[in-house]
N, C-alpha and C positions, 0 to 999 in steps of 0.2 A: 719682323717675320718670328720671334721667343716668345712675346707676347700671346703670337695666335697659336700657336703651338701647346706652351702651355694651357690656355683657356680647348682647348680641342682636347685635352690629355684629363683635364676636370673633364670637360662632359663627356669621356670616357668613362672617369671614376665614377660621376654619380648613376651614370645609364649599366654599368656593373649591380651597385650594389642594389637599383631596382629591381634586374633582373634575377636575382640572389633568390630562392623559394625561401619561406614566409617559416620560420621557424615554431611557429606556436604548433601547440597540438590539434589533434580535427576531435570531433566533440562529433560531428556528425552529420545530419545534413539541416540544411535553416530552412526552419517550421515559417508557416506562411499563417496565424491563424485563424481556426473558423468556432462559430460560439459552440458547438459540440466537441472540436477538440482543448476549448481551454477549457473546461471539465477536465477534463483526462490530463490535464498539464501542470503541473507543482512547479512555482519557484521553490531557489533558492531555501531560498526566508520560509515558505510553506510548509517542505522537508523540514527546517532544520525546529518548528515551531513544532510541530507534527512530532516529532522522537524528542523534544526538551534541549536544544545542543543550538550553539549558538551558530550565526549565515555565516562566519571564519570559517567552525570546523567544516560544517558543512561543500563551499568553496573548496577548504584545502583537499576532502572525498570527493570533489568532482575534476579539481586540477591533478589526484595522484591515480586516476582512472577507476576509482573504487565504485562513483555511480555513471553512468552512461546520458548524457544528456548533449540536447542541438539548440540551434540558435534560435531567436524569431529573426523575421526579416530586418527590425528592426538594431538585432544583436544582442538579444536580452537571453539569457540563458535560465532557459524548460525540463522539465523534468519527468517525462511521464509514468501518473501511476504506475503499472504493475511492474515498471524500475524501480522504484521507487520503495515495492511492495517488497523488491527484491532482494532489494537491499536494506530493507529492515529486516526482515529471513536474514540473509546473509554474517551478517556487524551479533545477529539476536537480541536487537537494537528494543525496547518497551515503547510503543507509540503512547504518547503521553494524551495526547489533542484528536482523536481517534477524527473528530468533526471535521478536522482539517481535508484528513485524507478521506471522509464521503463514507467512511465507516458506521456511524455513529457509538456509542456505548461498548468499550473492547470487558472480555472481562476483568481488568484492572480497573477500571473505574467504576465497576459496580459494588464489588466486591472495599474498594476507596470507599462506601455506601453514596456514590451518586446512583441515577434513576432511579426502579424501584423498590425503595424500602420495605414496601412489603413482602418482598423477595428476598428473601437473603441467603446466600450460599454461602453454606456446608461444604468447610473444605477434608473432613470424613467419606464424604460422596465419593462413591467410582468416578466417572465419566458417564457412563452413563445413563446414571444413577441423576446424576443432573443436568442432563439434556433430557432426560427421560420429565422428569419434574419441570421443567417448564414447556418440554414441548404438548406433555395432559395438563398445565394450564391454558394451553394456548400463549405464551409468554413470548411475543416474536422477538421483542429486545434485547431480552436472556437467552435466549437461543443463539442469535447468529449472533453474542456479545459470548457467547463460550465458541460457535463454530467460528469464526472470525481469530478470535484470539489463541485458541490452539494455528491455525494456520499460522499468527503471526510468530508464532513460537517455536518453529518450524517442519509439526510438520507437513506432513505431504495430504494432498488433498482422498488419497487410495487408501490411507491410514483413518485417516476423521471419519470418511464416511463406510468404510468395515468395520472401525470399529468403535465408536461409538453410537451414532448415526445409527448405523445398523441394529446398535443392542438395543439403543430407545424404540425404533419400528419395530425387531419384532415383538419388543413387548405389548405395545400401542394394538401392535396388528390383531393381538392374544381378546384386546377388550370387548372389543364385538360378542363374544360368549354369553359375558356377567355384566355390559351394559346395551342397550339399545345405542345410548350415544356412541359406542366403541368404532364405529365406522367414521360417526363425524370426524370427532378428534383424530381421528389415524389420517383421514383425507388435510385435515388443517395441519395434520403434523407433516407430513411429508412435504405442502406447500410451504411452509417453511423454513424446511429445509435446502426446497427450491430456491425459494429464496436469498435461501444465505448465499449460495457460491456465486448467485447470477448477480452479485451485489460486487 
């Protein structure tokens, strides 16, 4: 009988261990990936590569709760693109590989010599002058790079659009009085600005 009692006690102890709550941090719901969602979800390695850090650093940030993530049905970590952008802005991190985030070139890339070499950036110009020049020339890549870079640097959309975008569009809106192509230039510039925020 003593032997049966020990076995029962052993089973009871094992059962108690199984009933105790798992002490893993909660990372959010499990995701079933659809092709559309896969484009907006990043792996920790993707985000680490985008900001030029190691995957282990990114995992530590995730584990500490600085970056919110979800898990796929297979248990893999995924970070939604808006969360990645929030993290980059909050931490003030540079984006060294904007292509990973689907952002195209950023201002940092253009100043480093990437993109169109025929469109140099003068650092002594004001933000609205730089944006005005890009919009007047129809340089979508540069205009978007300026807007995205300002956003990633921590500026609010309201500050960007009430500031540099407004100033540049006001100047472009006056072109029609001096130039027959001014209306076309203004419409194209407006489309470029809208594209920049939809991306």
